[in-house]
GUVEXBA-245443 format. One line per 10 residues: number of its first residue (from 0); for each residue z, y, x of N, C-alpha, C. Coordinates in Angstrom, 1 decimal. Example, Ala and Ser with C-alpha at 12.3 -4.5 7.8 and 13.67 -1.06 7.14 Angstrom:
2
0	7.8:-5.7:13.2:7.8:-4.5:12.3:7.8:-3.3:13.2 ~ 7.1:-2.2:12.8:7.1:-1.1:13.7:7.9:0.0:12.9
This chain:
312
0	2.5:204.9:130.2:2.2:203.4:130.5:2.7:202.6:130.0 ~ 1.9:201.4:129.2:2.2:200.4:128.3:3.3:199.5:129.5 ~ 4.3:199.0:128.9:5.0:197.8:129.8:4.1:196.4:129.9 ~ 4.2:196.1:131.3:3.4:194.7:131.6:4.0:193.8:130.6 ~ 3.0:193.0:130.3:3.3:191.6:129.3:2.9:190.6:130.3 ~ 3.6:189.6:130.3:3.6:188.3:130.6:3.6:187.1:129.7 ~ 2.6:186.0:130.0:2.7:185.0:128.5:3.0:183.7:129.6 ~ 3.8:182.8:129.5:4.1:181.8:129.8:3.7:180.7:128.6 ~ 2.7:179.9:129.2:2.4:178.9:128.5:1.9:177.6:129.4 ~ 1.2:176.7:128.5:0.5:175.5:129.3:-0.6:175.7:129.8
10	-0.8:175.3:130.9:-2.2:175.0:131.5:-3.4:174.6:130.6 ~ -4.7:174.5:131.2:-5.8:173.6:130.4:-6.2:173.0:131.4 ~ -7.4:172.1:130.8:-8.2:171.0:131.3:-9.3:170.8:130.1 ~ -10.3:170.1:130.6:-11.6:169.6:130.1:-12.1:170.9:129.4 ~ -12.2:172.2:130.4:-12.8:173.1:130.0:-12.3:174.2:129.1 ~ -11.0:173.9:129.0:-10.0:174.7:128.0:-9.4:175.2:128.8 ~ -8.8:176.9:128.5:-7.8:177.5:129.5:-6.4:177.1:129.2 ~ -6.2:176.4:128.1:-5.0:175.4:127.7:-5.2:174.5:126.8 ~ -4.3:173.6:126.8:-4.3:172.1:126.0:-3.6:172.6:124.6 ~ -2.8:173.5:124.9:-1.7:173.7:123.7:-2.1:174.5:122.9
20	-2.0:173.9:121.6:-2.7:174.8:120.2:-2.2:176.2:120.4 ~ -0.8:176.3:120.3:-0.1:177.6:120.3:-0.4:178.7:121.2 ~ -0.3:178.2:122.5:-0.8:178.6:123.5:-2.4:179.4:123.5 ~ -3.0:178.3:122.9:-4.5:178.7:122.9:-4.7:180.0:122.0 ~ -3.8:180.0:120.8:-3.9:180.9:119.7:-3.5:182.2:120.4 ~ -2.5:182.2:121.0:-2.0:183.4:121.6:-2.9:184.0:122.5 ~ -3.7:183.0:123.6:-4.6:183.9:124.6:-5.7:184.2:124.0 ~ -6.3:183.4:122.7:-7.8:183.9:122.1:-7.3:185.1:121.4 ~ -6.3:185.4:120.6:-6.2:186.8:120.1:-5.8:187.9:121.0 ~ -5.2:187.7:122.5:-5.2:188.8:123.3:-6.5:189.0:123.9
30	-7.3:188.0:123.8:-8.8:188.2:124.3:-9.5:189.2:123.3 ~ -9.3:188.7:121.7:-9.8:189.6:121.0:-9.7:190.9:120.7 ~ -8.4:191.2:120.8:-7.7:192.6:120.8:-7.8:193.2:121.8 ~ -7.9:192.9:123.1:-8.0:193.7:124.3:-6.7:193.7:125.1 ~ -5.8:193.1:124.6:-4.3:193.1:125.0:-4.3:192.4:126.5 ~ -3.6:193.4:127.4:-3.6:193.0:129.0:-2.5:192.1:129.2 ~ -3.1:191.0:128.8:-1.6:189.7:129.2:-1.8:189.4:130.6 ~ -0.8:189.1:131.3:-0.7:188.2:132.7:-0.5:186.9:132.4 ~ -1.2:185.7:132.6:-0.9:184.6:132.1:0.0:183.8:133.1 ~ 1.0:183.0:132.8:1.4:182.4:133.9:1.5:180.9:133.3
40	0.7:179.8:134.1:0.7:178.5:133.2:2.2:177.8:133.9 ~ 2.6:177.0:133.0:3.4:175.8:133.7:2.8:175.0:134.3 ~ 3.8:174.8:135.6:3.3:173.9:136.6:4.5:172.9:137.0 ~ 4.5:172.5:138.2:5.9:171.2:138.1:6.5:171.7:138.9 ~ 6.8:173.0:138.9:8.0:173.5:139.4:9.2:173.6:138.5 ~ 10.4:174.2:138.5:11.5:174.4:137.9:11.5:175.8:137.1 ~ 10.3:176.6:137.1:10.4:177.6:136.6:9.8:177.9:135.1 ~ 10.2:176.6:134.1:9.8:176.4:133.2:10.6:177.3:132.0 ~ 9.9:178.2:131.2:10.5:179.2:130.3:11.6:178.4:129.2 ~ 12.5:179.1:129.0:13.3:178.6:127.9:12.8:179.0:126.6
50	13.1:178.0:125.8:12.3:178.1:124.2:11.3:177.7:124.1 ~ 10.8:177.7:123.1:9.2:177.3:122.8:8.3:177.9:123.7 ~ 7.3:177.3:123.6:6.2:177.5:124.5:4.9:177.9:123.6 ~ 4.1:179.2:123.3:4.2:180.1:124.6:5.1:180.9:124.2 ~ 5.7:181.7:125.5:6.6:182.9:125.4:6.0:184.1:126.1 ~ 6.1:184.9:125.2:5.7:186.3:125.8:6.9:187.1:126.2 ~ 6.7:187.7:127.6:7.8:188.3:128.1:7.4:190.2:128.4 ~ 8.3:191.0:128.0:7.5:192.3:128.3:8.9:193.3:128.4 ~ 9.3:193.5:129.5:10.4:194.2:130.4:11.5:193.2:129.8 ~ 12.5:193.7:128.8:13.8:192.7:128.7:13.5:192.0:127.2
60	12.4:192.2:126.8:12.0:191.5:125.4:11.5:190.2:125.7 ~ 11.7:189.2:125.1:11.4:187.8:125.0:11.2:187.3:123.7 ~ 10.0:186.7:123.3:9.5:186.3:122.2:8.5:185.1:122.2 ~ 9.0:184.1:121.3:8.1:183.0:120.9:7.8:182.9:119.7 ~ 6.8:181.9:119.7:6.0:181.5:118.3:5.0:182.3:118.2 ~ 4.0:181.9:118.0:2.4:182.6:117.8:2.7:183.6:116.9 ~ 3.2:183.6:115.9:3.3:184.7:114.7:3.9:185.8:114.9 ~ 5.0:185.4:115.7:5.8:186.5:116.3:5.2:187.4:117.5 ~ 4.5:186.5:118.4:3.8:187.1:119.6:2.7:188.2:119.3 ~ 2.1:187.5:118.2:0.7:188.2:117.5:1.3:189.5:117.1
70	2.2:189.5:116.2:3.0:190.9:115.5:3.5:192.0:116.5 ~ 4.0:191.4:117.6:4.4:192.4:118.9:3.3:193.0:119.4 ~ 2.0:192.2:119.3:1.1:193.0:120.0:0.4:193.9:119.3 ~ 0.4:193.5:117.7:0.0:194.6:116.7:0.8:195.9:116.9 ~ 2.3:195.6:117.2:3.0:196.7:117.2:2.7:197.7:118.6 ~ 2.0:196.8:119.5:1.8:197.9:120.6:0.1:198.2:120.7 ~ -0.2:198.4:119.5:-1.5:198.9:119.3:-3.0:198.0:119.6 ~ -2.4:196.5:119.8:-3.6:195.6:119.9:-3.6:194.8:118.8 ~ -4.7:195.3:118.0:-4.9:194.7:116.6:-6.5:194.4:116.6 ~ -6.4:192.9:116.4:-7.9:192.3:116.1:-8.1:192.4:114.7
80	-7.2:192.9:113.8:-7.4:192.8:112.2:-7.6:194.2:111.8 ~ -8.1:195.3:112.5:-7.8:196.6:111.8:-9.0:196.9:111.0 ~ -10.2:196.2:111.0:-10.8:196.6:110.1:-11.0:195.7:108.9 ~ -10.1:194.7:108.4:-9.9:193.7:107.6:-9.4:194.6:106.2 ~ -10.0:194.1:105.0:-9.8:194.5:103.6:-8.2:193.9:103.7 ~ -7.7:194.5:102.3:-6.4:193.8:101.9:-6.7:192.2:101.4 ~ -7.7:192.0:100.8:-7.8:190.5:100.3:-8.5:190.0:101.4 ~ -8.9:190.3:102.6:-9.3:189.4:103.8:-8.0:189.3:104.7 ~ -7.0:190.1:104.6:-5.7:189.7:105.2:-5.1:188.7:104.4 ~ -5.0:188.8:103.1:-4.5:187.7:102.2:-5.1:186.2:102.5
90	-6.5:186.4:102.5:-7.2:185.1:102.9:-6.6:184.3:104.1 ~ -6.6:185.5:105.2:-6.2:185.0:106.4:-4.8:184.3:106.5 ~ -4.0:184.5:105.7:-2.7:183.9:105.8:-2.8:182.5:104.6 ~ -3.6:182.7:103.8:-4.0:181.3:102.9:-4.5:180.4:104.0 ~ -5.9:180.5:104.9:-6.1:179.8:105.8:-5.3:179.3:106.9 ~ -4.3:180.2:107.3:-3.4:179.8:108.2:-2.5:178.8:107.7 ~ -2.1:178.9:106.3:-1.0:178.1:105.9:-2.0:176.9:105.7 ~ -3.1:176.6:105.5:-3.8:175.7:105.0:-4.0:174.6:106.3 ~ -4.2:175.3:107.8:-4.2:175.0:108.8:-3.1:174.2:109.0 ~ -2.0:174.8:108.9:-0.4:174.1:109.3:-0.2:173.0:108.5
100	-0.6:173.2:107.4:-0.2:171.8:106.3:-1.1:170.8:106.3 ~ -2.4:171.0:106.4:-3.5:169.8:106.5:-4.0:169.4:107.7 ~ -4.3:170.6:108.8:-4.8:170.0:110.3:-3.6:169.9:111.1 ~ -2.6:170.7:111.2:-1.6:170.3:112.4:-1.0:169.0:112.2 ~ -0.9:168.1:111.2:0.1:167.0:111.1:-0.8:165.9:112.1 ~ -2.3:166.0:111.7:-3.3:164.9:112.3:-3.5:165.5:113.9 ~ -3.4:166.8:114.0:-3.5:167.2:115.3:-2.3:166.7:116.3 ~ -1.1:166.9:115.9:0.0:166.3:116.4:-0.2:164.8:116.5 ~ -0.5:164.1:115.8:-0.5:162.8:115.8:-1.6:162.1:116.6 ~ -2.9:162.9:116.7:-3.9:162.7:117.8:-3.0:162.8:119.1
110	-2.3:163.7:119.6:-2.1:164.0:121.0:-0.7:162.9:121.3 ~ 0.3:163.1:120.0:1.6:162.7:120.5:2.3:161.5:119.9 ~ 1.3:160.7:118.9:1.7:159.7:118.3:0.9:158.7:118.2 ~ -0.5:158.9:118.2:-1.2:157.8:118.5:-1.2:157.0:119.9 ~ -1.0:156.0:119.9:-0.1:155.3:121.2:-1.1:155.4:122.1 ~ -2.5:154.8:122.3:-3.3:154.8:123.0:-3.7:156.2:123.8 ~ -3.8:157.2:122.7:-4.0:158.3:123.3:-3.0:159.1:124.0 ~ -1.5:158.9:123.7:-0.4:159.1:124.3:-0.2:158.8:125.8 ~ -0.3:157.6:125.8:0.1:156.7:126.9:-0.8:156.9:128.4 ~ -2.3:157.3:127.7:-3.4:157.3:128.4:-3.7:158.7:128.9
120	-3.6:159.7:128.2:-3.8:160.8:128.3:-2.7:161.9:128.0 ~ -2.1:162.0:127.1:-1.1:163.0:126.9:0.0:162.7:127.8 ~ 0.9:161.9:127.8:1.9:161.6:128.1:1.6:162.1:130.0 ~ 0.5:161.6:130.7:0.6:161.6:132.4:-0.1:163.4:132.2 ~ -0.5:163.9:131.5:-1.1:165.2:131.6:0.0:166.1:131.7 ~ 0.8:166.0:130.5:2.1:167.0:130.7:3.2:166.8:131.5 ~ 3.5:165.2:132.0:4.3:164.9:133.0:4.1:165.6:134.2 ~ 2.9:165.6:134.5:2.2:165.9:135.9:2.5:167.8:136.0 ~ 3.0:168.5:134.8:3.1:169.6:135.0:4.7:170.2:134.7 ~ 5.1:168.8:134.8:6.8:169.2:134.6:7.6:168.5:136.0
130	8.8:169.2:136.5:9.2:169.0:137.4:9.9:167.5:137.3 ~ 10.0:167.0:138.2:10.9:165.4:138.3:12.3:165.9:138.4 ~ 13.2:165.4:137.6:13.0:164.0:136.8:12.9:164.2:135.5 ~ 12.4:165.5:134.7:12.4:166.1:133.4:11.1:165.6:133.1 ~ 10.0:165.5:134.0:8.8:164.5:133.9:9.1:163.2:133.0 ~ 10.1:162.5:133.3:10.5:161.1:132.7:11.0:161.4:131.4 ~ 11.1:162.4:131.2:12.1:162.7:130.0:11.5:163.3:128.8 ~ 10.7:164.5:129.2:10.4:165.5:128.2:9.3:165.1:127.7 ~ 8.3:164.4:127.9:7.0:163.9:127.3:7.3:163.2:126.1 ~ 8.4:162.2:126.1:9.0:161.2:125.2:9.5:162.0:124.4
140	10.3:162.9:124.6:11.1:163.7:123.8:9.8:164.8:122.8 ~ 9.2:165.1:123.5:8.2:165.8:122.7:7.1:165.1:121.5 ~ 7.0:164.1:122.2:6.5:162.8:121.2:7.4:162.6:120.0 ~ 8.8:162.4:120.1:9.4:162.0:119.0:9.7:163.3:117.9 ~ 9.9:164.4:118.8:9.6:165.8:118.0:8.5:165.9:116.9 ~ 7.2:165.2:117.6:6.1:165.6:117.0:6.1:164.8:115.7 ~ 6.4:163.3:115.8:6.7:162.2:114.8:7.6:162.7:113.7 ~ 8.7:163.2:114.1:9.6:163.7:113.1:9.3:164.6:112.2 ~ 8.5:165.8:112.9:7.8:167.0:112.1:6.8:166.1:110.9 ~ 5.9:165.3:111.5:5.1:165.0:110.6:5.8:164.1:109.4
150	6.8:163.1:109.6:7.5:162.4:108.6:8.3:163.2:107.9 ~ 8.7:164.4:108.5:9.3:165.4:107.5:8.7:165.9:106.5 ~ 7.5:166.5:107.1:6.5:167.2:106.1:5.9:166.3:105.2 ~ 5.5:165.2:105.6:4.3:164.2:105.0:4.7:163.0:104.6 ~ 6.2:162.5:104.8:6.5:161.3:104.7:7.6:161.0:103.6 ~ 7.6:161.8:102.5:8.2:161.8:101.5:7.4:160.8:100.3 ~ 7.7:160.5:99.0:7.0:159.6:97.9:5.7:160.5:97.6 ~ 4.9:159.8:97.3:4.6:158.2:97.5:4.3:157.4:98.7 ~ 4.4:158.3:99.8:4.0:157.5:101.0:5.4:157.1:102.0 ~ 5.5:155.9:101.8:6.7:155.3:102.6:6.4:154.7:103.6
160	5.4:154.5:104.0:5.3:153.5:105.2:4.2:154.5:106.7 ~ 4.4:154.4:107.7:3.9:155.0:108.7:2.5:155.0:108.7 ~ 1.8:153.7:108.3:0.4:153.6:108.3:-0.1:154.6:107.0 ~ 0.7:154.5:106.0:0.0:155.0:104.8:0.2:156.8:105.2 ~ 1.0:157.0:106.1:1.0:158.6:106.2:0.2:158.9:107.0 ~ 0.0:158.0:108.3:-1.3:158.1:109.0:-2.9:158.3:108.2 ~ -2.9:157.4:107.4:-4.4:157.3:106.4:-4.2:158.7:105.8 ~ -3.1:159.2:105.2:-3.6:160.5:104.5:-3.5:161.8:105.1 ~ -3.0:162.2:106.5:-3.0:163.1:107.3:-4.3:163.4:107.5 ~ -5.0:162.2:108.1:-6.2:162.2:108.7:-7.2:162.7:107.3
170	-7.0:162.0:106.4:-7.8:162.4:105.0:-7.6:164.0:104.8 ~ -6.6:164.5:105.0:-6.3:165.5:104.7:-6.8:166.5:105.7 ~ -7.1:166.3:107.2:-7.4:166.7:108.3:-9.1:166.9:108.2 ~ -9.9:166.0:107.7:-10.9:166.0:107.7:-11.4:166.9:106.3 ~ -10.9:167.0:105.4:-10.7:167.7:104.5:-10.6:169.2:104.6 ~ -9.8:169.5:105.3:-9.5:170.8:106.2:-11.0:171.3:106.8 ~ -11.2:170.4:107.8:-12.3:170.8:108.6:-13.6:170.6:107.9 ~ -13.8:170.3:106.8:-15.0:170.4:105.6:-14.8:172.0:105.3 ~ -13.3:172.2:104.6:-13.5:173.7:104.0:-13.7:174.8:105.1 ~ -13.0:174.5:106.1:-13.2:175.7:107.5:-14.8:175.9:107.5
180	-15.8:174.7:107.9:-17.2:174.6:108.0:-17.8:175.4:106.9 ~ -17.5:175.2:105.9:-18.1:175.8:104.4:-17.7:177.3:104.5 ~ -16.4:177.6:104.6:-16.1:178.8:104.9:-16.9:179.9:105.9 ~ -16.9:179.3:107.2:-17.9:179.7:108.2:-19.3:179.7:107.7 ~ -19.6:178.8:107.5:-21.5:178.9:107.3:-22.1:179.3:108.5 ~ -22.9:180.2:108.3:-23.8:180.6:109.4:-23.2:182.0:110.3 ~ -22.0:182.3:109.9:-21.5:183.5:110.5:-21.1:183.3:112.1 ~ -20.8:184.1:112.6:-20.4:183.8:113.8:-19.0:183.9:113.9 ~ -18.3:184.5:112.9:-16.7:184.3:113.1:-16.3:184.4:111.5 ~ -15.3:184.1:111.1:-14.9:184.0:109.8:-14.9:185.5:108.9
190	-15.0:186.6:109.3:-14.9:187.5:108.8:-16.2:188.6:109.2 ~ -17.2:188.0:109.8:-18.2:188.5:110.4:-18.4:188.5:111.6 ~ -18.7:189.9:112.3:-19.4:189.6:113.7:-18.0:190.1:114.8 ~ -17.1:190.1:114.3:-15.7:190.4:115.0:-14.7:189.5:114.8 ~ -13.8:188.8:115.8:-13.2:188.0:116.1:-11.7:188.4:115.2 ~ -10.8:187.9:114.6:-9.8:188.2:114.0:-8.3:187.2:114.2 ~ -7.5:187.4:113.7:-6.4:186.4:113.7:-6.6:185.4:113.3 ~ -7.5:185.0:112.0:-7.6:183.7:111.5:-8.5:183.1:112.7 ~ -9.6:183.7:113.2:-10.4:183.2:114.3:-9.5:182.5:115.5 ~ -8.3:183.4:116.0:-7.8:182.8:116.9:-6.9:181.7:116.5
200	-6.2:181.4:115.4:-5.6:180.1:114.8:-6.5:179.2:114.8 ~ -7.9:179.3:114.2:-8.9:178.3:114.1:-9.2:177.6:115.2 ~ -9.6:178.6:116.2:-10.0:178.1:117.6:-8.7:177.5:118.3 ~ -7.5:177.9:118.2:-6.3:177.3:119.0:-6.1:175.7:118.2 ~ -6.4:175.7:117.2:-6.5:174.1:116.6:-7.6:173.6:116.8 ~ -8.8:174.1:116.7:-9.7:172.9:116.6:-10.4:172.8:118.2 ~ -10.5:173.8:119.0:-10.5:173.3:120.4:-10.1:172.2:121.0 ~ -8.7:172.0:121.3:-8.2:170.9:121.6:-8.8:169.2:120.8 ~ -9.0:169.5:119.7:-9.6:168.4:119.2:-11.2:168.2:119.8 ~ -11.7:169.3:120.1:-13.0:169.4:120.1:-13.3:168.8:121.7
210	-12.4:169.1:122.9:-12.8:169.0:123.9:-12.0:167.9:124.7 ~ -10.9:167.6:124.3:-9.8:166.6:125.1:-10.3:165.3:124.7 ~ -10.5:164.4:125.8:-11.3:163.1:126.2:-10.0:161.9:126.0 ~ -10.2:162.0:124.6:-9.0:160.9:124.1:-9.8:159.5:123.8 ~ -8.9:158.3:124.2:-9.8:156.8:123.9:-9.8:156.9:122.2 ~ -9.1:157.3:121.3:-8.8:157.2:120.1:-9.4:158.7:119.4 ~ -10.8:158.7:118.8:-11.3:160.0:118.6:-11.9:160.3:117.2 ~ -11.1:159.8:116.3:-11.7:159.5:114.9:-11.8:161.2:114.1 ~ -10.9:162.0:114.6:-11.0:163.5:114.2:-11.9:164.1:115.1 ~ -12.3:164.0:116.3:-13.2:164.6:116.9:-14.5:164.2:116.6
220	-14.5:162.9:116.2:-15.9:162.5:115.6:-16.2:163.2:114.4 ~ -15.4:163.3:113.7:-15.6:164.3:112.2:-16.0:165.8:112.4 ~ -15.5:166.1:113.6:-15.6:167.7:113.9:-16.8:168.0:114.6 ~ -17.3:166.8:115.4:-18.7:167.1:115.9:-20.0:166.8:115.0 ~ -19.4:166.3:113.7:-20.4:166.2:112.7:-20.7:167.7:112.0 ~ -19.7:168.5:112.4:-19.8:169.8:111.7:-20.2:170.8:112.9 ~ -21.7:171.2:113.3:-22.0:171.9:114.3:-21.8:173.3:114.3 ~ -21.7:173.9:113.1:-21.2:175.3:113.2:-19.5:175.6:113.7 ~ -18.8:174.8:113.4:-17.4:174.7:113.9:-17.5:174.2:115.4 ~ -18.3:173.4:116.1:-18.6:173.4:117.4:-19.4:174.5:118.2
230	-20.0:175.2:117.7:-20.6:176.4:118.1:-19.7:177.3:118.1 ~ -18.8:177.6:117.2:-17.6:178.5:117.1:-16.8:178.2:118.4 ~ -16.5:177.3:118.7:-15.8:176.7:119.7:-16.2:177.1:121.1 ~ -17.5:176.9:121.1:-18.6:177.2:122.5:-18.4:178.7:122.7 ~ -18.8:179.2:121.5:-18.9:180.7:121.5:-17.9:181.5:122.1 ~ -16.7:181.6:121.6:-15.4:181.9:121.9:-15.2:181.6:123.7 ~ -15.2:180.1:123.9:-15.2:180.0:125.3:-16.1:180.7:126.5 ~ -17.2:180.6:125.8:-18.5:181.3:126.6:-18.3:182.9:126.7 ~ -17.8:183.4:125.5:-17.9:185.0:125.6:-17.1:185.4:126.1 ~ -15.4:185.0:125.6:-14.3:185.6:125.5:-13.5:185.0:126.9
240	-13.5:183.8:127.2:-13.0:182.9:128.3:-13.8:182.9:129.4 ~ -15.2:183.2:129.3:-16.3:183.0:130.4:-16.2:181.6:130.9 ~ -16.3:180.7:130.2:-16.3:179.3:130.5:-17.4:179.0:129.3 ~ -18.5:177.7:130.3:-19.5:177.4:129.8:-19.2:176.1:129.1 ~ -20.2:175.6:128.2:-20.0:174.3:127.3:-19.4:173.1:128.2 ~ -19.7:173.1:129.8:-19.3:172.2:130.6:-17.9:172.5:131.1 ~ -17.5:173.7:130.6:-16.1:174.1:131.2:-16.0:174.7:132.5 ~ -17.0:175.4:132.8:-16.9:176.0:134.1:-17.3:177.6:134.0 ~ -16.6:178.1:134.6:-17.0:180.0:134.7:-18.4:179.9:135.3 ~ -19.3:180.7:134.6:-20.5:181.1:135.3:-20.6:181.4:136.8
250	-19.4:182.2:137.2:-19.2:182.6:138.5:-18.8:181.4:139.4 ~ -18.7:180.5:138.4:-17.9:179.2:139.6:-18.9:178.6:140.4 ~ -20.5:178.6:140.2:-21.3:178.1:141.0:-21.5:179.3:142.1 ~ -21.3:180.6:142.1:-21.5:181.3:142.9:-20.2:181.3:143.9 ~ -19.1:181.1:143.4:-18.1:180.8:144.5:-18.1:179.9:145.2 ~ -18.7:178.9:144.8:-18.7:177.5:145.5:-19.9:177.8:146.4 ~ -21.0:178.3:145.9:-21.8:178.8:147.2:-21.3:179.6:148.2 ~ -20.5:180.7:147.8:-20.2:181.4:149.3:-19.0:180.7:150.0 ~ -18.1:179.8:149.2:-17.3:179.1:150.0:-18.0:178.1:151.1 ~ -19.4:177.6:150.4:-20.2:176.7:151.5:-20.7:177.3:152.7
260	-21.3:178.9:152.4:-21.7:179.6:153.4:-20.4:180.0:154.3 ~ -19.3:180.0:154.1:-18.3:180.5:154.8:-18.1:179.2:155.7 ~ -18.0:178.2:155.1:-18.0:177.1:155.8:-18.7:176.7:156.8 ~ -20.0:176.7:156.5:-21.0:176.7:157.4:-21.4:177.7:158.3 ~ -20.9:178.9:158.3:-20.6:179.9:159.4:-19.3:179.7:160.5 ~ -18.3:178.8:159.9:-17.4:178.5:160.4:-17.8:177.4:161.5 ~ -18.4:176.2:161.0:-19.0:175.3:161.7:-20.0:176.0:162.8 ~ -20.7:176.7:162.6:-21.2:177.4:163.4:-20.9:178.0:164.2 ~ -20.0:178.8:164.1:-19.1:179.4:165.3:-18.4:178.5:166.0 ~ -17.9:177.3:165.7:-17.0:176.6:166.3:-18.1:175.8:167.4
270	-19.6:175.6:167.0:-20.4:174.8:167.9:-20.6:175.8:168.6 ~ -21.0:177.2:168.8:-21.7:178.0:169.5:-20.2:178.2:170.6 ~ -18.8:178.4:170.2:-17.9:178.3:170.8:-18.0:176.8:172.2 ~ -18.1:175.8:171.7:-18.2:175.0:172.6:-19.4:175.1:173.6 ~ -20.5:175.2:173.0:-21.7:175.3:173.7:-21.3:176.5:174.9 ~ -20.8:177.6:175.0:-20.5:178.8:175.9:-19.6:178.0:176.7 ~ -18.3:177.4:176.2:-17.7:176.7:177.1:-18.2:175.4:178.0 ~ -19.0:175.1:177.8:-20.0:173.9:178.4:-20.8:174.6:179.2 ~ -21.2:176.0:178.9:-22.3:176.6:179.8:-21.3:177.4:181.0 ~ -20.2:177.6:180.6:-19.2:178.4:181.6:-18.7:177.4:182.5
280	-18.6:176.2:182.1:-18.5:175.1:183.2:-19.5:174.9:184.2 ~ -20.5:174.6:183.7:-21.6:174.2:184.3:-21.9:175.5:185.6 ~ -21.6:176.3:185.0:-22.1:177.7:185.9:-20.6:178.3:187.0 ~ -19.6:177.6:186.8:-18.4:177.7:187.5:-18.5:177.4:188.8 ~ -18.4:178.3:190.0:-18.5:178.1:191.4:-17.1:177.5:191.8 ~ -16.0:177.5:191.1:-14.7:177.1:191.5:-14.7:175.4:191.3 ~ -15.7:174.8:190.9:-16.0:173.4:190.8:-17.1:172.8:191.7 ~ -16.9:171.7:192.6:-17.9:171.3:193.3:-18.7:170.5:192.2 ~ -20.2:170.5:192.5:-21.1:169.6:191.7:-20.6:168.4:191.3 ~ -20.5:168.0:190.3:-20.2:166.7:189.8:-20.9:166.4:188.3
290	-20.6:165.5:187.9:-21.0:165.0:186.6:-20.2:165.4:185.6 ~ -20.3:166.2:184.6:-19.3:166.8:183.4:-19.1:166.2:182.5 ~ -17.9:165.9:182.4:-17.3:164.8:181.0:-17.8:165.2:180.0 ~ -19.0:164.5:179.0:-19.2:165.0:178.0:-18.4:164.4:176.6 ~ -18.6:165.4:175.6:-17.8:165.3:174.6:-17.6:164.1:173.9 ~ -16.7:163.4:173.5:-16.5:162.2:172.6:-17.4:162.1:171.3 ~ -18.0:161.5:171.1:-18.6:161.4:169.8:-17.7:160.8:168.4 ~ -17.5:161.5:167.4:-17.0:161.0:166.4:-17.9:160.0:165.5 ~ -17.5:159.3:164.7:-18.2:158.3:163.9:-19.4:159.1:163.4 ~ -20.3:158.5:163.4:-21.9:159.3:162.6:-22.5:159.8:163.9
300	-22.1:160.1:165.1:-22.6:160.5:166.3:-22.3:162.2:166.4 ~ -21.4:162.8:165.3:-21.1:163.9:165.5:-20.1:164.5:166.3 ~ -20.1:165.6:167.2:-19.1:166.1:168.1:-17.8:166.3:167.6 ~ -16.8:165.9:168.2:-15.3:166.2:167.4:-15.3:167.7:167.7 ~ -14.8:168.1:166.5:-14.0:169.7:166.6:-13.1:169.5:165.7 ~ -12.1:170.7:165.9:-11.2:171.0:165.3:-11.2:170.6:163.4 ~ -12.5:171.3:162.9:-12.4:170.8:161.7:-12.8:169.4:161.4 ~ -13.4:168.7:162.3:-13.4:167.0:162.1:-12.4:166.5:162.4 ~ -11.5:167.1:163.2:-10.0:166.3:163.3:-9.2:166.6:161.9 ~ -9.4:167.5:161.2:-8.9:167.8:160.0:-9.2:167.0:158.8
310	-10.3:166.3:159.0:-10.8:165.6:158.1:-10.0:164.3:157.7 ~ -9.9:163.8:156.6:-9.1:162.7:156.2:-9.6:161.3:156.7
């Protein structure tokens, strides 16, 4: 029996299983390869995994970084690339390098450096999932690390000012998106009808750009002009994560309906119980005939019940 595998990662929002590109890449690959991962999302507790996120734990083995996690899954016989040729394997490595060189800097800038996006979306979202007082410190640290990474890789001559760097990384990102769109064409995935490692990486990079509602969206606007890449993201969310384009599970409405039915049954049961108690009081021989005290009416004219008293 295979050892259980647990993945600790950032959670999701805006119709995504995770907002974190690296976490999303590993989650997508696990879906493609059939790896039985138990996903533990980071919340505002102190149980935050040490090291880089995502982190895969299997017995006494702890692995971080998407490439290392994917290699471990392949060694466990969960291989999404088993049908690829040697040339396709080489193409996979080349396109992943292209993503990290051309698209990742703009993705980091959109989330962590663009002031309006960071202050109104990124910082409050991540802070809400980190325990106090670390929530006051870690988002700023992550922002500084993102800026340093951008400047380290793209801040050399002839680009000396931050404005020049920003302009260049967005030009490169848009060029990268165009190349990906041309490579995908009308195919469902990058190497045919089955998703592979490359599809996991592309999805991990594109889906946050595509779905997160930022006030500054120049990269998102360009992506939405490439319908095959948008369809690519939507298909993976629908078929592998069972999320619709609106971000809800197809079973979500059924669950809501079932909860509504249970609530209705609870209210009906409460009403029947009150009626039986009222009838018993009326028929009781121990009380002399007198006018019964009626139930107090809540605002709106409804009888006060435990359910009503619990309402805000």
